[in-house]
C-alpha positions as CSV (number, residue, x, y, z in Angstrom):
1,M,0.1,0.2,0.0
2,L,1.1,3.9,-0.7
3,V,0.7,6.3,1.9
4,L,1.3,9.7,1.3
5,A,3.5,11.9,4.4
6,S,1.9,14.9,3.9
7,S,-1.0,17.1,4.7
8,S,-0.6,19.3,1.6
9,P,-3.6,19.3,-0.8
10,R,-1.5,20.0,-3.7
11,R,0.4,16.9,-3.7
12,R,-2.9,14.6,-2.6
13,M,-4.7,16.0,-5.8
14,L,-1.2,14.8,-7.7
15,L,-1.2,11.4,-6.9
16,G,-4.9,11.2,-7.5
17,D,-4.9,12.6,-11.0
18,W,-2.0,10.4,-11.7
19,G,-4.1,7.5,-10.9
20,Y,-2.9,6.3,-7.2
21,E,-4.4,5.2,-4.9
22,F,-3.2,5.8,-1.5
23,A,-3.2,6.7,2.0
24,L,-2.7,9.2,4.3
25,V,-0.7,9.7,7.6
26,F,-0.2,13.4,8.6
27,P,3.7,13.4,10.2
28,T,5.5,16.4,12.3
29,V,8.6,17.0,11.8
30,K,10.7,20.6,12.5
31,E,11.6,21.7,9.3
32,E,15.1,23.1,10.1
33,L,18.4,22.1,8.8
34,P,21.9,23.0,10.1
35,A,23.2,26.2,8.1
36,G,25.6,25.6,5.4
37,I,24.1,22.5,3.9
38,P,22.8,23.1,0.7
39,P,19.5,23.6,-0.4
40,E,19.7,20.3,-2.8
41,T,20.2,18.1,-0.1
42,G,18.4,20.0,2.3
43,V,15.5,19.1,0.4
44,R,16.1,15.6,0.5
45,I,17.4,15.1,4.1
46,L,14.2,17.1,4.8
47,A,12.1,15.0,2.8
48,E,13.7,11.6,4.8
49,W,12.7,12.8,7.9
50,K,8.9,13.5,6.9
51,A,9.1,10.0,5.0
52,E,11.0,8.6,8.7
53,A,8.5,10.3,11.2
54,G,5.4,9.2,8.4
55,L,6.7,5.8,9.2
56,V,6.7,5.7,12.3
57,R,3.2,7.0,12.7
58,W,1.4,4.9,10.3
59,L,2.9,1.3,11.9
60,K,1.5,3.3,15.6
61,D,-1.8,3.3,13.9
62,G,-1.9,-0.4,12.6
63,G,0.4,-0.3,8.9
64,G,2.8,-2.3,8.1
65,H,6.4,-2.7,7.7
66,E,5.1,-3.2,3.7
67,D,3.4,-0.3,3.7
68,V,5.7,2.2,1.2
69,I,5.5,6.4,2.9
70,L,5.7,9.0,0.3
71,A,7.0,11.7,1.1
72,A,8.8,15.2,-0.3
73,D,9.4,18.6,1.2
74,T,9.5,22.0,-1.6
75,L,12.0,24.7,-1.7
76,V,12.7,27.9,-3.8
77,V,15.7,29.0,-4.7
78,L,17.2,32.5,-5.4
79,G,20.8,33.7,-6.4
80,G,21.7,31.0,-3.7
81,Q,19.0,32.1,-1.1
82,T,16.6,29.9,0.2
83,L,12.6,30.5,0.0
84,G,10.4,28.4,2.1
85,K,7.0,29.5,3.2
86,P,6.2,33.4,4.5
87,A,5.0,34.1,7.6
88,G,2.6,36.3,7.0
89,A,1.4,38.9,4.3
90,E,4.3,41.3,4.7
91,E,7.1,38.2,4.1
92,A,5.3,36.9,1.2
93,A,4.5,39.9,-1.0
94,A,8.5,40.8,0.1
95,M,9.5,37.3,-1.2
96,L,7.1,38.2,-5.0
97,L,9.0,40.9,-5.1
98,R,12.7,39.2,-5.1
99,L,11.3,36.9,-7.2
100,S,9.9,39.7,-10.2
101,G,12.0,39.6,-13.1
102,K,13.8,36.7,-11.8
103,E,14.9,33.4,-12.7
104,H,14.9,31.0,-9.7
105,S,14.8,26.6,-9.0
106,V,12.3,24.9,-7.2
107,L,13.9,22.2,-5.9
108,T,11.4,19.1,-4.5
109,G,13.6,16.1,-2.3
110,V,11.3,13.3,-2.4
111,A,11.5,10.0,-0.1
112,L,10.0,6.5,-0.5
113,R,10.2,4.7,3.0
114,D,9.4,1.2,4.0
115,G,10.1,-0.7,6.9
116,V,13.4,-2.0,6.1
117,R,14.3,0.3,2.8
118,L,15.0,4.4,1.8
119,E,15.3,5.9,-1.3
120,S,15.4,9.8,-1.4
121,G,16.8,12.3,-4.5
122,W,15.5,15.5,-5.8
123,V,14.4,17.4,-9.2
124,E,14.5,21.1,-10.4
125,T,12.7,23.3,-12.2
126,R,13.7,26.6,-13.4
127,V,11.3,29.6,-13.5
128,C,11.3,32.5,-14.9
129,F,9.2,35.2,-13.4
130,R,8.4,38.6,-15.7
131,D,8.6,42.0,-14.3
132,L,6.0,42.0,-11.4
133,S,4.3,45.7,-9.9
134,P,4.0,46.2,-6.4
135,A,-0.1,46.7,-7.3
136,E,0.0,42.7,-8.6
137,I,1.5,41.6,-6.3
138,A,-0.6,43.5,-3.3
139,A,-4.5,41.7,-4.6
140,Y,-2.0,38.2,-5.0
141,V,-1.0,38.7,-1.4
142,R,-4.9,39.7,-0.2
143,T,-6.2,36.1,-1.9
144,G,-4.7,34.4,0.7
145,E,-3.0,32.0,-1.5
146,P,1.0,32.7,-1.4
147,L,0.8,32.3,2.9
148,D,1.0,28.3,2.7
149,K,3.6,27.6,-0.5
150,A,7.1,27.6,-0.6
151,G,8.6,30.7,-2.2
152,A,4.9,32.5,-2.2
153,Y,2.8,31.1,-4.9
154,G,1.2,28.5,-6.7
155,I,2.0,28.1,-10.8
156,Q,-1.5,26.5,-10.6
157,G,-3.5,29.6,-9.4
158,P,-3.5,33.2,-10.2
159,A,0.2,33.4,-9.7
160,G,0.5,31.1,-13.3
161,A,0.2,34.4,-15.0
162,F,3.3,35.8,-13.6
163,V,5.8,33.0,-14.9
164,R,7.4,33.7,-18.4
165,E,8.5,29.9,-18.5
166,F,9.0,27.0,-17.1
167,T,12.1,24.5,-18.1
168,G,11.4,20.8,-15.9
169,S,8.8,19.6,-13.9
170,L,5.3,21.5,-13.6
171,S,4.4,18.8,-11.3
172,N,7.5,20.0,-9.5
173,V,6.7,23.1,-9.1
174,I,3.0,22.9,-8.1
175,G,5.0,20.6,-4.8
176,L,5.2,16.7,-5.9
177,P,7.8,15.9,-9.5
178,M,5.2,13.2,-10.9
179,E,6.7,12.3,-13.8
180,Y,10.1,11.1,-11.4
181,V,8.0,10.0,-8.5
182,A,5.7,7.3,-10.9
183,E,9.1,5.8,-12.3
184,R,10.3,5.6,-8.3
185,L,7.2,4.2,-7.4
186,E,7.2,1.4,-10.1
187,A,10.8,0.3,-9.2
188,W,8.8,-0.3,-5.4
189,G,6.4,-2.6,-7.2
190,I,3.4,0.4,-7.1
191,R,1.5,1.0,-9.9
192,Q,-1.3,3.5,-11.2
193,E,-4.9,1.9,-9.5
194,R,-5.8,3.5,-12.9
195,H,-4.3,5.7,-16.1
196,R,-3.7,9.6,-16.0
197,P,-6.0,12.0,-17.5
198,A,-4.2,13.1,-20.8
């Protein structure tokens, strides 16, 4: 059985849209890494921590050691600095202003864990924003959408209009790089229950 260790509605949507049947578990993990860890390593480690915490919770709830826990962590990286989820509206506006007119990376670490094995990796998507006006930023922040998203935006919502171009996986920017996830799940013996829509 596949178990998603995440409270993210976007990750649930992506897995479901790709035809996977799965259970949910909500691990609690302190998302702070020691200073100096490269973002690529950081997202992978955080995904591993979430998968481990998810397995512990799953086993406590009566799940089996053979069940596969899937966990992920996403960060936005601009000029070597990581942008996680903003603490509030002011920080969200500041993040969007920094992203305006620039290219940044969206990194998602993915981890798979069962009672014996642990595997992790990461995927990068490059995203370039067009220039944003202060009024556009303020209007978007007022929607509340940026507050629970790394980098203070969701490409699948109104902020999709901010994107000039991107290179790589769109689903990665939404929160789960499904092309990579599907490949790794198949290697772990987990297949889609139904074909994903075209």
